[in-house]
ZADRENLUM-338781 format. One record per residue (C-alpha): residue number from 1; residue in three letters; y, z, x. Coordinates in nm, 3 decimals. Example, Ala and Ser with C-alpha at 12.3 -4.5 7.8 and 13.67 -1.06 7.14 Angstrom:
2
<k:1 r:ALA py:-0.450 pz:0.780 px:1.230>
<k:2 r:SER py:-0.106 pz:0.714 px:1.367>
//
This chain:
332
<k:1 r:UNK py:0.000 pz:0.000 px:0.000>
<k:2 r:UNK py:0.236 pz:0.084 px:0.285>
<k:3 r:UNK py:0.162 pz:-0.250 px:0.450>
<k:4 r:UNK py:0.226 pz:-0.440 px:0.125>
<k:5 r:UNK py:0.550 pz:-0.253 px:0.075>
<k:6 r:UNK py:0.660 pz:-0.333 px:0.431>
<k:7 r:UNK py:0.584 pz:-0.702 px:0.387>
<k:8 r:UNK py:0.768 pz:-0.699 px:0.058>
<k:9 r:UNK py:1.074 pz:-0.543 px:0.219>
<k:10 r:UNK py:1.066 pz:-0.799 px:0.499>
<k:11 r:UNK py:1.056 pz:-1.085 px:0.249>
<k:12 r:UNK py:1.333 pz:-0.928 px:0.045>
<k:13 r:UNK py:1.543 pz:-0.881 px:0.358>
<k:14 r:UNK py:1.501 pz:-1.247 px:0.450>
<k:15 r:UNK py:1.591 pz:-1.347 px:0.096>
<k:16 r:UNK py:1.909 pz:-1.142 px:0.098>
<k:17 r:UNK py:2.025 pz:-1.244 px:0.445>
<k:18 r:UNK py:1.964 pz:-1.618 px:0.452>
<k:19 r:UNK py:1.939 pz:-1.773 px:0.107>
<k:20 r:UNK py:2.194 pz:-1.784 px:-0.169>
<k:21 r:UNK py:2.136 pz:-1.907 px:-0.522>
<k:22 r:UNK py:2.434 pz:-2.100 px:-0.658>
<k:23 r:UNK py:2.454 pz:-2.083 px:-1.037>
<k:24 r:UNK py:2.637 pz:-2.375 px:-1.197>
<k:25 r:UNK py:2.770 pz:-2.320 px:-1.549>
<k:26 r:UNK py:2.946 pz:-2.605 px:-1.728>
<k:27 r:UNK py:3.211 pz:-2.515 px:-1.987>
<k:28 r:UNK py:3.376 pz:-2.739 px:-2.241>
<k:29 r:UNK py:3.601 pz:-2.569 px:-2.496>
<k:30 r:UNK py:3.352 pz:-2.289 px:-2.552>
<k:31 r:UNK py:3.469 pz:-1.993 px:-2.346>
<k:32 r:UNK py:3.316 pz:-1.732 px:-2.579>
<k:33 r:UNK py:2.962 pz:-1.851 px:-2.504>
<k:34 r:UNK py:3.045 pz:-1.906 px:-2.138>
<k:35 r:UNK py:3.167 pz:-1.548 px:-2.101>
<k:36 r:UNK py:2.853 pz:-1.411 px:-2.267>
<k:37 r:UNK py:2.647 pz:-1.623 px:-2.026>
<k:38 r:UNK py:2.849 pz:-1.491 px:-1.729>
<k:39 r:UNK py:2.801 pz:-1.134 px:-1.850>
<k:40 r:UNK py:2.423 pz:-1.176 px:-1.828>
<k:41 r:UNK py:2.456 pz:-1.327 px:-1.481>
<k:42 r:UNK py:2.697 pz:-1.056 px:-1.369>
<k:43 r:UNK py:2.429 pz:-0.786 px:-1.379>
<k:44 r:UNK py:2.170 pz:-0.967 px:-1.167>
<k:45 r:UNK py:2.034 pz:-0.736 px:-0.899>
<k:46 r:UNK py:1.866 pz:-0.756 px:-0.558>
<k:47 r:UNK py:1.957 pz:-1.112 px:-0.470>
<k:48 r:UNK py:2.233 pz:-1.307 px:-0.303>
<k:49 r:UNK py:2.404 pz:-1.539 px:-0.552>
<k:50 r:UNK py:2.738 pz:-1.693 px:-0.642>
<k:51 r:UNK py:2.864 pz:-1.852 px:-0.961>
<k:52 r:UNK py:3.038 pz:-2.187 px:-0.996>
<k:53 r:UNK py:3.201 pz:-2.249 px:-1.334>
<k:54 r:UNK py:3.300 pz:-2.610 px:-1.392>
<k:55 r:UNK py:3.543 pz:-2.660 px:-1.677>
<k:56 r:UNK py:3.498 pz:-3.012 px:-1.809>
<k:57 r:UNK py:3.867 pz:-3.074 px:-1.883>
<k:58 r:UNK py:3.888 pz:-2.840 px:-2.184>
<k:59 r:UNK py:4.200 pz:-2.877 px:-2.396>
<k:60 r:UNK py:4.193 pz:-2.515 px:-2.513>
<k:61 r:UNK py:4.245 pz:-2.185 px:-2.328>
<k:62 r:UNK py:3.896 pz:-2.178 px:-2.178>
<k:63 r:UNK py:3.995 pz:-2.127 px:-1.815>
<k:64 r:UNK py:4.253 pz:-1.862 px:-1.905>
<k:65 r:UNK py:3.995 pz:-1.673 px:-2.112>
<k:66 r:UNK py:3.729 pz:-1.688 px:-1.840>
<k:67 r:UNK py:3.973 pz:-1.569 px:-1.572>
<k:68 r:UNK py:4.088 pz:-1.288 px:-1.801>
<k:69 r:UNK py:3.727 pz:-1.173 px:-1.838>
<k:70 r:UNK py:3.673 pz:-1.181 px:-1.460>
<k:71 r:UNK py:3.988 pz:-0.972 px:-1.409>
<k:72 r:UNK py:3.845 pz:-0.703 px:-1.637>
<k:73 r:UNK py:3.533 pz:-0.651 px:-1.429>
<k:74 r:UNK py:3.514 pz:-0.351 px:-1.199>
<k:75 r:UNK py:3.356 pz:-0.545 px:-0.913>
<k:76 r:UNK py:3.335 pz:-0.908 px:-0.798>
<k:77 r:UNK py:3.692 pz:-0.964 px:-0.914>
<k:78 r:UNK py:3.756 pz:-1.210 px:-0.632>
<k:79 r:UNK py:3.766 pz:-1.566 px:-0.762>
<k:80 r:UNK py:3.910 pz:-1.901 px:-0.665>
<k:81 r:UNK py:4.036 pz:-2.175 px:-0.894>
<k:82 r:UNK py:4.034 pz:-2.533 px:-0.772>
<k:83 r:UNK py:4.133 pz:-2.865 px:-0.916>
<k:84 r:UNK py:3.867 pz:-3.132 px:-0.882>
<k:85 r:UNK py:3.938 pz:-3.323 px:-0.562>
<k:86 r:UNK py:4.097 pz:-3.023 px:-0.392>
<k:87 r:UNK py:3.785 pz:-2.817 px:-0.326>
<k:88 r:UNK py:3.738 pz:-2.612 px:-0.013>
<k:89 r:UNK py:3.422 pz:-2.685 px:0.186>
<k:90 r:UNK py:3.327 pz:-2.318 px:0.203>
<k:91 r:UNK py:3.287 pz:-2.084 px:-0.093>
<k:92 r:UNK py:3.429 pz:-1.742 px:-0.004>
<k:93 r:UNK py:3.429 pz:-1.579 px:-0.347>
<k:94 r:UNK py:3.172 pz:-1.463 px:-0.599>
<k:95 r:UNK py:3.326 pz:-1.675 px:-0.875>
<k:96 r:UNK py:3.449 pz:-2.028 px:-0.817>
<k:97 r:UNK py:3.617 pz:-2.210 px:-1.105>
<k:98 r:UNK py:3.662 pz:-2.585 px:-1.080>
<k:99 r:UNK py:3.881 pz:-2.773 px:-1.327>
<k:100 r:UNK py:3.755 pz:-3.128 px:-1.374>
<k:101 r:UNK py:4.020 pz:-3.399 px:-1.400>
<k:102 r:UNK py:3.837 pz:-3.563 px:-1.689>
<k:103 r:UNK py:3.540 pz:-3.497 px:-1.914>
<k:104 r:UNK py:3.290 pz:-3.749 px:-1.780>
<k:105 r:UNK py:2.991 pz:-3.582 px:-1.940>
<k:106 r:UNK py:2.714 pz:-3.333 px:-1.867>
<k:107 r:UNK py:2.584 pz:-3.498 px:-1.551>
<k:108 r:UNK py:2.923 pz:-3.557 px:-1.393>
<k:109 r:UNK py:3.036 pz:-3.202 px:-1.467>
<k:110 r:UNK py:2.726 pz:-3.047 px:-1.314>
<k:111 r:UNK py:2.748 pz:-3.282 px:-1.017>
<k:112 r:UNK py:3.086 pz:-3.130 px:-0.930>
<k:113 r:UNK py:2.914 pz:-2.794 px:-0.893>
<k:114 r:UNK py:2.610 pz:-2.937 px:-0.717>
<k:115 r:UNK py:2.818 pz:-3.119 px:-0.456>
<k:116 r:UNK py:3.004 pz:-2.798 px:-0.380>
<k:117 r:UNK py:2.685 pz:-2.589 px:-0.362>
<k:118 r:UNK py:2.493 pz:-2.816 px:-0.125>
<k:119 r:UNK py:2.780 pz:-2.800 px:0.125>
<k:120 r:UNK py:2.714 pz:-2.430 px:0.174>
<k:121 r:UNK py:2.500 pz:-2.342 px:0.476>
<k:122 r:UNK py:2.328 pz:-2.059 px:0.290>
<k:123 r:UNK py:2.234 pz:-2.265 px:-0.017>
<k:124 r:UNK py:1.866 pz:-2.201 px:-0.085>
<k:125 r:UNK py:1.852 pz:-2.285 px:-0.454>
<k:126 r:UNK py:2.074 pz:-2.403 px:-0.738>
<k:127 r:UNK py:2.049 pz:-2.293 px:-1.099>
<k:128 r:UNK py:2.191 pz:-2.538 px:-1.353>
<k:129 r:UNK py:2.253 pz:-2.329 px:-1.662>
<k:130 r:UNK py:2.390 pz:-2.421 px:-2.004>
<k:131 r:UNK py:2.681 pz:-2.202 px:-2.106>
<k:132 r:UNK py:2.515 pz:-2.130 px:-2.444>
<k:133 r:UNK py:2.242 pz:-1.923 px:-2.278>
<k:134 r:UNK py:2.176 pz:-1.564 px:-2.176>
<k:135 r:UNK py:1.939 pz:-1.482 px:-1.890>
<k:136 r:UNK py:1.704 pz:-1.189 px:-1.842>
<k:137 r:UNK py:1.781 pz:-0.913 px:-1.595>
<k:138 r:UNK py:1.669 pz:-0.993 px:-1.237>
<k:139 r:UNK py:1.585 pz:-1.353 px:-1.326>
<k:140 r:UNK py:1.759 pz:-1.489 px:-1.016>
<k:141 r:UNK py:1.586 pz:-1.249 px:-0.780>
<k:142 r:UNK py:1.243 pz:-1.326 px:-0.925>
<k:143 r:UNK py:1.317 pz:-1.698 px:-0.915>
<k:144 r:UNK py:1.415 pz:-1.687 px:-0.549>
<k:145 r:UNK py:1.084 pz:-1.516 px:-0.469>
<k:146 r:UNK py:0.871 pz:-1.747 px:-0.685>
<k:147 r:UNK py:1.021 pz:-2.072 px:-0.562>
<k:148 r:UNK py:0.934 pz:-1.990 px:-0.202>
<k:149 r:UNK py:0.566 pz:-2.026 px:-0.299>
<k:150 r:UNK py:0.602 pz:-2.394 px:-0.399>
<k:151 r:UNK py:0.726 pz:-2.596 px:-0.099>
<k:152 r:UNK py:0.649 pz:-2.932 px:-0.265>
<k:153 r:UNK py:0.850 pz:-2.856 px:-0.579>
<k:154 r:UNK py:1.198 pz:-2.988 px:-0.641>
<k:155 r:UNK py:1.260 pz:-2.855 px:-0.993>
<k:156 r:UNK py:1.160 pz:-2.522 px:-1.146>
<k:157 r:UNK py:1.156 pz:-2.477 px:-1.522>
<k:158 r:UNK py:1.179 pz:-2.145 px:-1.704>
<k:159 r:UNK py:1.069 pz:-2.029 px:-2.046>
<k:160 r:UNK py:1.341 pz:-2.102 px:-2.303>
<k:161 r:UNK py:1.341 pz:-1.872 px:-2.606>
<k:162 r:UNK py:1.562 pz:-1.899 px:-2.911>
<k:163 r:UNK py:1.864 pz:-1.672 px:-2.884>
<k:164 r:UNK py:1.848 pz:-1.609 px:-3.259>
<k:165 r:UNK py:1.470 pz:-1.566 px:-3.292>
<k:166 r:UNK py:1.325 pz:-1.399 px:-2.984>
<k:167 r:UNK py:0.968 pz:-1.488 px:-3.088>
<k:168 r:UNK py:1.027 pz:-1.864 px:-3.083>
<k:169 r:UNK py:0.991 pz:-2.072 px:-2.769>
<k:170 r:UNK py:1.200 pz:-2.390 px:-2.745>
<k:171 r:UNK py:1.105 pz:-2.692 px:-2.539>
<k:172 r:UNK py:1.049 pz:-3.065 px:-2.526>
<k:173 r:UNK py:0.677 pz:-3.133 px:-2.513>
<k:174 r:UNK py:0.640 pz:-3.500 px:-2.604>
<k:175 r:UNK py:0.800 pz:-3.830 px:-2.520>
<k:176 r:UNK py:0.734 pz:-4.087 px:-2.793>
<k:177 r:UNK py:0.883 pz:-4.433 px:-2.749>
<k:178 r:UNK py:1.110 pz:-4.288 px:-2.481>
<k:179 r:UNK py:1.246 pz:-4.031 px:-2.726>
<k:180 r:UNK py:1.191 pz:-3.660 px:-2.642>
<k:181 r:UNK py:1.050 pz:-3.467 px:-2.937>
<k:182 r:UNK py:1.183 pz:-3.111 px:-2.956>
<k:183 r:UNK py:0.946 pz:-2.850 px:-3.091>
<k:184 r:UNK py:0.937 pz:-2.475 px:-3.128>
<k:185 r:UNK py:0.622 pz:-2.268 px:-3.103>
<k:186 r:UNK py:0.529 pz:-1.904 px:-3.132>
<k:187 r:UNK py:0.201 pz:-1.910 px:-2.938>
<k:188 r:UNK py:0.188 pz:-1.909 px:-2.560>
<k:189 r:UNK py:-0.128 pz:-2.122 px:-2.564>
<k:190 r:UNK py:0.072 pz:-2.411 px:-2.708>
<k:191 r:UNK py:0.315 pz:-2.427 px:-2.417>
<k:192 r:UNK py:0.352 pz:-2.762 px:-2.249>
<k:193 r:UNK py:0.269 pz:-2.881 px:-1.899>
<k:194 r:UNK py:0.602 pz:-2.855 px:-1.718>
<k:195 r:UNK py:0.476 pz:-3.096 px:-1.455>
<k:196 r:UNK py:0.601 pz:-3.367 px:-1.691>
<k:197 r:UNK py:0.897 pz:-3.211 px:-1.872>
<k:198 r:UNK py:1.140 pz:-2.926 px:-1.844>
<k:199 r:UNK py:1.426 pz:-2.792 px:-2.049>
<k:200 r:UNK py:1.774 pz:-2.898 px:-1.942>
<k:201 r:UNK py:1.921 pz:-2.575 px:-2.082>
<k:202 r:UNK py:1.837 pz:-2.390 px:-1.762>
<k:203 r:UNK py:1.644 pz:-2.491 px:-1.451>
<k:204 r:UNK py:1.642 pz:-2.453 px:-1.073>
<k:205 r:UNK py:1.672 pz:-2.740 px:-0.828>
<k:206 r:UNK py:1.635 pz:-2.734 px:-0.450>
<k:207 r:UNK py:1.881 pz:-2.877 px:-0.195>
<k:208 r:UNK py:1.598 pz:-3.093 px:-0.059>
<k:209 r:UNK py:1.552 pz:-3.251 px:-0.401>
<k:210 r:UNK py:1.923 pz:-3.339 px:-0.421>
<k:211 r:UNK py:1.914 pz:-3.475 px:-0.066>
<k:212 r:UNK py:1.623 pz:-3.710 px:-0.135>
<k:213 r:UNK py:1.656 pz:-3.791 px:-0.507>
<k:214 r:UNK py:2.032 pz:-3.773 px:-0.552>
<k:215 r:UNK py:2.261 pz:-3.620 px:-0.809>
<k:216 r:UNK py:2.242 pz:-3.651 px:-1.188>
<k:217 r:UNK py:2.292 pz:-4.002 px:-1.317>
<k:218 r:UNK py:2.640 pz:-3.993 px:-1.468>
<k:219 r:UNK py:2.585 pz:-4.302 px:-1.679>
<k:220 r:UNK py:2.415 pz:-4.096 px:-1.951>
<k:221 r:UNK py:2.720 pz:-3.880 px:-2.032>
<k:222 r:UNK py:2.504 pz:-3.657 px:-2.253>
<k:223 r:UNK py:2.125 pz:-3.619 px:-2.293>
<k:224 r:UNK py:1.833 pz:-3.758 px:-2.089>
<k:225 r:UNK py:1.969 pz:-3.648 px:-1.749>
<k:226 r:UNK py:1.672 pz:-3.416 px:-1.705>
<k:227 r:UNK py:1.420 pz:-3.682 px:-1.809>
<k:228 r:UNK py:1.583 pz:-3.922 px:-1.564>
<k:229 r:UNK py:1.523 pz:-3.665 px:-1.290>
<k:230 r:UNK py:1.159 pz:-3.632 px:-1.401>
<k:231 r:UNK py:1.105 pz:-4.004 px:-1.340>
<k:232 r:UNK py:1.275 pz:-3.985 px:-1.001>
<k:233 r:UNK py:1.082 pz:-3.672 px:-0.904>
<k:234 r:UNK py:0.755 pz:-3.863 px:-0.960>
<k:235 r:UNK py:0.873 pz:-4.149 px:-0.740>
<k:236 r:UNK py:0.964 pz:-3.911 px:-0.458>
<k:237 r:UNK py:0.645 pz:-3.700 px:-0.495>
<k:238 r:UNK py:0.826 pz:-3.381 px:-0.597>
<k:239 r:UNK py:0.645 pz:-3.131 px:-0.815>
<k:240 r:UNK py:0.801 pz:-2.973 px:-1.125>
<k:241 r:UNK py:0.685 pz:-2.613 px:-1.157>
<k:242 r:UNK py:0.697 pz:-2.403 px:-1.471>
<k:243 r:UNK py:0.784 pz:-2.038 px:-1.400>
<k:244 r:UNK py:0.626 pz:-1.892 px:-1.713>
<k:245 r:UNK py:0.746 pz:-1.534 px:-1.653>
<k:246 r:UNK py:1.114 pz:-1.620 px:-1.623>
<k:247 r:UNK py:1.301 pz:-1.620 px:-1.954>
<k:248 r:UNK py:1.638 pz:-1.731 px:-2.081>
<k:249 r:UNK py:1.769 pz:-1.730 px:-2.437>
<k:250 r:UNK py:1.927 pz:-2.047 px:-2.570>
<k:251 r:UNK py:2.159 pz:-2.091 px:-2.868>
<k:252 r:UNK py:2.069 pz:-2.461 px:-2.904>
<k:253 r:UNK py:2.354 pz:-2.711 px:-2.934>
<k:254 r:UNK py:2.631 pz:-2.452 px:-2.945>
<k:255 r:UNK py:2.871 pz:-2.696 px:-2.782>
<k:256 r:UNK py:2.749 pz:-3.034 px:-2.902>
<k:257 r:UNK py:2.739 pz:-2.920 px:-3.265>
<k:258 r:UNK py:3.118 pz:-2.915 px:-3.249>
<k:259 r:UNK py:3.118 pz:-3.285 px:-3.161>
<k:260 r:UNK py:2.815 pz:-3.393 px:-3.363>
<k:261 r:UNK py:2.912 pz:-3.759 px:-3.400>
<k:262 r:UNK py:2.946 pz:-3.794 px:-3.023>
<k:263 r:UNK py:2.618 pz:-3.608 px:-2.974>
<k:264 r:UNK py:2.436 pz:-3.838 px:-3.218>
<k:265 r:UNK py:2.587 pz:-4.145 px:-3.054>
<k:266 r:UNK py:2.491 pz:-4.027 px:-2.704>
<k:267 r:UNK py:2.139 pz:-3.929 px:-2.809>
<k:268 r:UNK py:2.064 pz:-4.284 px:-2.924>
<k:269 r:UNK py:2.255 pz:-4.454 px:-2.644>
<k:270 r:UNK py:2.090 pz:-4.239 px:-2.375>
<k:271 r:UNK py:1.743 pz:-4.314 px:-2.514>
<k:272 r:UNK py:1.817 pz:-4.687 px:-2.479>
<k:273 r:UNK py:1.969 pz:-4.646 px:-2.133>
<k:274 r:UNK py:1.676 pz:-4.436 px:-2.011>
<k:275 r:UNK py:1.434 pz:-4.701 px:-2.135>
<k:276 r:UNK py:1.633 pz:-4.983 px:-1.975>
<k:277 r:UNK py:1.634 pz:-4.805 px:-1.638>
<k:278 r:UNK py:1.278 pz:-4.671 px:-1.623>
<k:279 r:UNK py:1.069 pz:-4.860 px:-1.883>
<k:280 r:UNK py:1.248 pz:-5.193 px:-1.953>
<k:281 r:UNK py:0.935 pz:-5.352 px:-2.099>
<k:282 r:UNK py:0.959 pz:-5.110 px:-2.395>
<k:283 r:UNK py:1.328 pz:-5.164 px:-2.465>
<k:284 r:UNK py:1.280 pz:-5.394 px:-2.769>
<k:285 r:UNK py:1.036 pz:-5.142 px:-2.916>
<k:286 r:UNK py:1.277 pz:-4.854 px:-2.865>
<k:287 r:UNK py:1.562 pz:-5.052 px:-3.024>
<k:288 r:UNK py:1.337 pz:-5.114 px:-3.327>
<k:289 r:UNK py:1.241 pz:-4.746 px:-3.337>
<k:290 r:UNK py:1.608 pz:-4.643 px:-3.340>
<k:291 r:UNK py:1.677 pz:-4.886 px:-3.624>
<k:292 r:UNK py:1.390 pz:-4.729 px:-3.818>
<k:293 r:UNK py:1.547 pz:-4.388 px:-3.756>
<k:294 r:UNK py:1.868 pz:-4.520 px:-3.904>
<k:295 r:UNK py:1.686 pz:-4.658 px:-4.207>
<k:296 r:UNK py:1.516 pz:-4.321 px:-4.256>
<k:297 r:UNK py:1.855 pz:-4.148 px:-4.258>
<k:298 r:UNK py:1.978 pz:-4.393 px:-4.522>
<k:299 r:UNK py:1.675 pz:-4.309 px:-4.739>
<k:300 r:UNK py:1.744 pz:-3.938 px:-4.699>
<k:301 r:UNK py:2.113 pz:-3.982 px:-4.792>
<k:302 r:UNK py:2.241 pz:-3.920 px:-4.438>
<k:303 r:UNK py:2.445 pz:-4.239 px:-4.419>
<k:304 r:UNK py:2.690 pz:-4.100 px:-4.165>
<k:305 r:UNK py:2.414 pz:-4.036 px:-3.909>
<k:306 r:UNK py:2.260 pz:-4.377 px:-3.982>
<k:307 r:UNK py:2.587 pz:-4.555 px:-3.909>
<k:308 r:UNK py:2.629 pz:-4.370 px:-3.579>
<k:309 r:UNK py:2.282 pz:-4.481 px:-3.467>
<k:310 r:UNK py:2.356 pz:-4.843 px:-3.555>
<k:311 r:UNK py:2.689 pz:-4.821 px:-3.375>
<k:312 r:UNK py:2.519 pz:-4.678 px:-3.064>
<k:313 r:UNK py:2.274 pz:-4.970 px:-3.060>
<k:314 r:UNK py:2.556 pz:-5.221 px:-3.106>
<k:315 r:UNK py:2.765 pz:-5.068 px:-2.829>
<k:316 r:UNK py:2.465 pz:-5.053 px:-2.597>
<k:317 r:UNK py:2.389 pz:-5.421 px:-2.649>
<k:318 r:UNK py:2.743 pz:-5.562 px:-2.669>
<k:319 r:UNK py:2.988 pz:-5.334 px:-2.485>
<k:320 r:UNK py:3.007 pz:-5.304 px:-2.108>
<k:321 r:UNK py:2.801 pz:-5.004 px:-1.999>
<k:322 r:UNK py:3.080 pz:-4.815 px:-1.822>
<k:323 r:UNK py:3.308 pz:-4.842 px:-2.129>
<k:324 r:UNK py:3.069 pz:-4.754 px:-2.412>
<k:325 r:UNK py:3.162 pz:-4.386 px:-2.434>
<k:326 r:UNK py:3.533 pz:-4.453 px:-2.390>
<k:327 r:UNK py:3.538 pz:-4.719 px:-2.663>
<k:328 r:UNK py:3.341 pz:-4.497 px:-2.902>
<k:329 r:UNK py:3.575 pz:-4.204 px:-2.847>
<k:330 r:UNK py:3.881 pz:-4.419 px:-2.898>
<k:331 r:UNK py:3.775 pz:-4.593 px:-3.221>
<k:332 r:UNK py:3.421 pz:-4.476 px:-3.298>
//
């Protein structure tokens, strides 16, 4: 027992002295959820970590509210605020807040944080975390220990449980016609094989993965970024490991529900873009499938959703790829 304890202390000492976990939280006009997420991160023990909050060009008082919350804390009050493009190479504070010049989507926002994190000499792991989540106590410490046991892995998934129903597990467990099917289950035996999928609401990624695979594909804007990384992980022989004992609680679409038309548009558009990039042979089939989805919504008296799907297909086929989101937002 004494020997095991000594080895444990040695490993813990190495973990504390050399590796830092950089947590990246993306905020867009939802500071209440972001602050609750930061509160759960604030109490993490026994590990070396720093938090990067990227504000995706919010038009409300998000940054002011987040800074006000930081100022109220008894410790770790040191923070830095940077404008995108004026970042320091070295992070010297527990909290770093980066204000994006423009909202270019989920991938682009997280990439701001990732690019800053990988510059740090002590970066051992990065945790991409939705702001509408709450993490368990000591999750970061346990993750840092667990990930050391999987040298071939590039992405580590955690168990995602409903914030509102703590007995329900949330995840994507199927990909039908290049469309991820979200399901909830209450039995552990039904959990999926995370070697194929993982939840984008919270996951760990290694610096080596970023170095070899690259950053998130910013063309998606919203949705499918994690599935895009799954395809690239396979091509680069990286494993995706499911850390079953690590839990976070997810509110599910807390931000996108406020912009539901954009979310519906991006969901369809991203499915088509993902197919075009990774499975082009199936693109006509996926277009037909999306049209059938639209027809189903018409039959169920959800005409608004049906029109958004049709518009997403039209834009995907007829509007230049780098302008599809911009054109939709301007007159969609």
